Structure formats: structure tokens, C-alpha cells
N, C-alpha and C positions, 0 to 999 in steps of 0.2 A: 271325344274318346269313344270307345266301344260301348254298345248297348245303351246309348243315351246319357252316359256320364259326360262330365265336362270339367274343365279347370281353367283358371285364369293365370296360373303360374306354376311353379314346380310343385310336385306332389310331396307330401310329408314322406320321410324315409320309411316309416312303417307301412304306408300305403303302397310303396314300391314292392315290398316283400309280399303284401297281400295280392297285388296285381299279378305277381309271378306264381301265385298259388303256393308259396313257400313259407307262409306264416301259419304257425300253430296258434289256435285260439285256446287260451288257458282261462277257464271260468273258475275263479277261486272261491266264490261264495255267491249264493242267491240272495243274501241279505242286503237290504238297501232301505234307507229311511227318507228317500226323496219323494216318493209317491207320485211320479210322473204319470199322467193319465194315458200317455201313449206308449208306455213301456211294453216292448214286444217279447220279453222273456217268457218262456213257456211255463205252463202250470207245473210241469215236472221239476223245473229248477227254481221257480220264483219263490222267494222267502224261505228257501231251504239252504242250510249251510253245507252244501255239497260241492265237490270239485269235479270238473270235467276237463279233459284234454281233447279238444275237438268233440267227437261224439262219445268218447270213452268216459265212463264213470270211474274216477280215480280212487283206488283203495290204498295205494302206496306211491311214494315218490318215483319209483322205478317205472310206473305206468306213464308218467309224464315224459320221461326220457325216451321210452319206447315209442310213444306216439310221435315225438319230434323226429326220431330216427326214421320212422316209417314213411314220413312225407319228405324227408330230406330238408327239414325246416332250417331256414336261414334267419328266421326271426320268430318272435312270439308276441301276440297281443294279449295282455292280461285284462280280463273283464269280469263282469258280474251281472247283477247286483252291484255293489260298490266294493272294490278290492280294498279300499282304505278303512273299511270297517273291521278288517282282520289284518292289521299291519304285520304282525308276526309271521303269519303264513305267507303273505305277499312278498315280504323282504326275503324270506327263506327261499322262495321259489326263484326270485330274481338271481340270488347268489348261486343257487344250484345250477341254473341254466348257464350262467356265465362261466362257472367253473367247469361244467361238462363240455360246452361248445365253444368257449373262448370269448374274448371281448368283442369279436366281430359279429357274434350272434345278437341281432338287434332286438331290443325289448321295448315295446310301448304299452301304455296303460290308460284305461278309461276310468274316470271318476267324477262324481258330482261334489266331492269334498275338496274345497279350495282352502288348503292349509299349508302355510309356509314351512313349518317344522316337519310335517309329514313328507312334503315334497323334497326337502333337504335329505331326509332319511332315505327316501327311495333313490334319489340321485346318487348318494354315497354308496348304496348297495349295488349300483350298476345300471339303473334305469336310464334308457337313452332318450325317451320321449314320453311326455304326459299330455293327455287330451282331457281337458276339463269340460264338463257337461252342466253348465248353469241352467237352472230351471227357467221356464219361459218368463215368469214374473220378474226375473233378474236381468233380462237381456238389455234393458234400458238403464240399469243401475250397477253395471259392472265396476264402476269406479269406486263403489262401496266395498268391494272385495279386495283381497291382497293379490289379485292376478298380476298387476303391473310389477309389484315387488318380486313375484315368483319369476316372471319373464326376464327380469333383470339379474337374477342370481347367477346365471351362467351354468355351463356344464350339463345342460339338459334342454332339449327342444320342447317348447311350450306351445300348445295349440288349443283350439276350442272345437268341439264336435257336437252338433245339435241337429235335430230333425228340421227339415224345411216345412214349417207348419202353414197350411193354407190360411190366408187371412191375417197373417202376422208378418207381412213384409216389412212394415215399419220397425218392428222389433228386431228383425234381422239386420236392418240398416243401422240401427243404433248399436247393435253388437259389433258390426264391422267397423263403425266409426271408432269405437273403443279400441278394437284390436289395432287399428292404425296408430293410435296415440300411445298405446301401451307396449308396442313392440312384440305383439303375439306373432309367432312364426307362420302359422297357417290356420285356416278355418275349414272344417269339413262339414258340408251340409248333406245329410242323408235323406233320401226319399222316404217319406213316411209310409209305413206299411201296416196293414191289418195283420193280426196274429190271433191265435186262439184266446190269448189272455187280454187283448185290448179291443175286442170286437165291439164292445159297448160304445166305442167312439162313433160308430155309424149313427147311433140314435142320439147320444148325448151331445155330440159336436156337429151333427148333420154332415158328417163326412161320407163320401161314397167311394166305392171301388173304381179304379181307373177304367178297367174293362174286365170282361169275363175271364180272361186268361192271366190276370195279374192280381197280386195282393196289394199293389201300390194304391195310395190314397189319391183320388182325383184332386188336382190343384197343387200338389206338393212340388212337382217338377217346375211348374210355372212360377211358384213362389221363389224357388231357388234361382231360376233364370232372372227374375226381376232384381233380386239382390245382387247377382253377379254382374249385371249390366251397369250397376253404379260404379263410380270411379273410386276404387279402394286399392291401396298398395299391398295389403295383406293378401297373399295367394289364397284363393278359394277353390275347393274341389267339391263338386256335386257328385255323390255316389248314388246311382240309380238302383232301384230294386232289381232290374234285369241284369245289371252289371254284377251284382253280388252272386247271382246264380249262373249266369252265362259265361262269366270270365273267372272270377275269384274261386268259386266253388269248383267249377269244372277243372280248372288247372290244378287245384289241390288234389282232386280225385285222381287225375291222371298221374300226378307225382306219386301218390300212395299206391295206386294200382301197379305201377312199374316196379315197386319195391316189395309188395306183399302178394302178388298174384302167384297162385299155385301152377304146377305144370299143366293141370287140366283146365285152367281158366283161359277164357278168351276176353281180352281187354278191348272195349269199344273206343271209338274216337272221342267219346264224351267222358271216358274214365270209369265207366261202369264195367262190371264183370259179368260175363255169361257163363253159366254152369248148367250142366244137365243134372236133373234131380229125379231120383227113382224111389218110389215107396214100396217097401216089402216088409212082411212080418219078420223075416229073418234077413236083414240087410247083409250080414256076413255071408250067408249062403248064396244070396243073389250075386254078391261080388265075386265069389269063387266060381259060380256057374258062368258068369260073363267072361271071367278071365280064362276059364278052361275051354268053353265051347266057342268063343269068338276071338280068342287069342288077344284079348285087350290087356295091355301092360297094367300092373297094379298101381303104378305111379299116376295113372290117369283116372284113378278112383279113390274115394275116401269116405269112410263112414263118419257122419257128423250128427249133431242134434237135429239137423234138418231132414236127414235120411241118407241114402247113398248118393253121393255126389260123383258125377262122371263128366268127363270132357264133353262139351256141348256137341262137338262134331261127331263124337262116337254115339251118343244117345240118339241123335237125329237119324243116324243110319240104322240103328238097331231097334228103335222103339216099336215098330210095327211087328217085330218078331218076339218081343219080350212079354211075359205074362204079368207085367207090373204097370202101375200108372207111372207115366214118364212125362217130364216137363222140361222146358228151358226156363231157367230162372235168371233174371237180370237184377243185379244188386249193386249197391254202392260198395266200394272196397274199404269201407270204414269199420271201426271197431264193432259197431252195432249191426253191421251187415244188412242194412235196410233194403228190403226187396222193393224194386221199382215195378216189376211186371213178372207174371208167371204165365207161360204159354203151354197148354196141354199138347202132347204129341200123339197120344192115342186115347182110346176110350176104355181101357182096362179098368 
């Protein structure tokens, strides 16, 4: 597959929506009691009982629906933390999304909690797919869990998703052996990555960064490849670090940009947005001056918290004549408006 990802069989349905950039990520809580040393959740979200729809901090249910609409979501991935630590909230969101977007809106969920009763409740609420995340020390003891019983209950796709940990190929092999015998529908192996919250892995586990342009852990991809070369009937998908950014995120950004871009935005092929940005003590006066003196339509300008935003092609032409600091700003079209780069156009 693209960007170093690979598979030995069909992708999980939830992965298909992710591949298309049409999956909304619904982070229902940062609370989790698993304590995985490799957890990549940011400090901003970790151990906080907060809700995010993609990059948006959710204050009311309508925010979730608005984000789904803004990317034309065909599915939702519910994650955390561990969503099963707040079953009421999780079940409510599943029902809300199914009611608003219909039964064809695919919903999958990630959890470390292997519980038959809770899985039944989630299935009855409308969950289509569940991905269990057993901790590393349980990879060779999965027969002690109720995973086989859950896989046999029907009405929901059951998979396992874990990181490909360097040096733990035998554990991955044991996990895959169990999946074959228990009727698990798929296994996803994620390339292990460094993040701000798990950087201690470098010292504690002697892990190294793959290269200077990547956050991937050296040896993770080869551990996944070793496991995938063994003969197992359960389909395995290796999701690379580069694939997450170069394919999944990029396609979601493009979908969102197509729906939220303003008249004065220029959408790039990567789904980012280019805007002109002008700083003035009186942005309203600057906007009026530019409209009057240069005959720039007001729909190509807007005053925001960032300053006076103007179409990039307009400010590039006018910057040398204006008595203000002018820039081209490249941003994600996301709720947080993350700025990727800012290029000065003059020295005012």
C-alpha cells in the first residue's frame, strides 16, 4: 500500500473510511487505566475527561455533528483514553451519530477493556466494529480473556489493534495464532511512534527514531513485517507512520477544505489553506481603505482574531504598496486553524 503500509488481506471496514479521509475521530475521554508505556496521547488530552471531534474541543453535542458534516464523514472512529470507562457517553454518541447520519454511517471503537456485557451494549447501540487493545503482557495469554466469546457473538466486527513493538515479534506471533483460532476478523499493527508524552521510551526502552524526518520508532516496521510473513489466516494490516500523515490526514484535510474554505481562501493540493494576513491597529479602517483605493471586494476580506485576512493573490499584489505588515499564512482547515507556515511579504 501507499507510504510503506501493507496488508495480507481485506482491510477492516473502519480502515476503508480512514483511507478515504472520511472518518471523523471522536475522542470521548482521556481517562484510561491501562498504563501502556507507549501511549501517544498528548499531554493536552491525556488523563483529562475531555471530548474532541478531530481537532475541535467539544462543548456540546452539536459540535460533533458540525465536525462530521464539515468533512463529509462517512464513518466515525471512537477513541480515547478508553471509551468504555464512560459507557453512558459513548453509547449516547453512537446512537446520536446513527440517528443523524443513518445506519450506513460506520462506527468503530478502540478499547483496552475486554468485556462481554459492555460489548453487547455497544453492539445494541449500533456499533459496527470494535478493536481491542490487549496490553503487551497479555499477547501470549489471550485465551484467558473473553475475546473468543465476543468474536462469536455476531452482529459486530471484532478485531485487535496493537503497536508493532521492536523485539516482541514472538508475542505478535502468539497474538496472531490466537486470532486464527478464535475467529478474530482482523488485526491492525501500528508503526510505533514517539510523541511528546512517550518520549521516555527512547531512554527506558532503548528505542531510537527511525530517521531525522520521522517520529517512527526504528525496528517497528520490521517487527510488523516479520509477523506478517508468517502463515496466518487472519488478515493483518500494517499502518505506517507516514501513511497516517501522507494519506489519511491529507485526504481528510482536503475533504474539510473543500467544505469550509472561504471565498478568499486558496486550497493547496495537500488540503491546507493559503490566506493573506495583514496587521493594522485599526483593521476595520485598513479594510475600508483597501476596498476603496484598490477596488477589492469585501467578500475577499474578513476581520478575525488573527488580524485582517485577505485573499492571498490580492495581498501578494498589494503588499509592497500597503503601510502594514503583510504575510501569507498557510493553515490546516481544521477547527483549531493550526498554522503551518507564515511568509512575510514586506518589511513594514
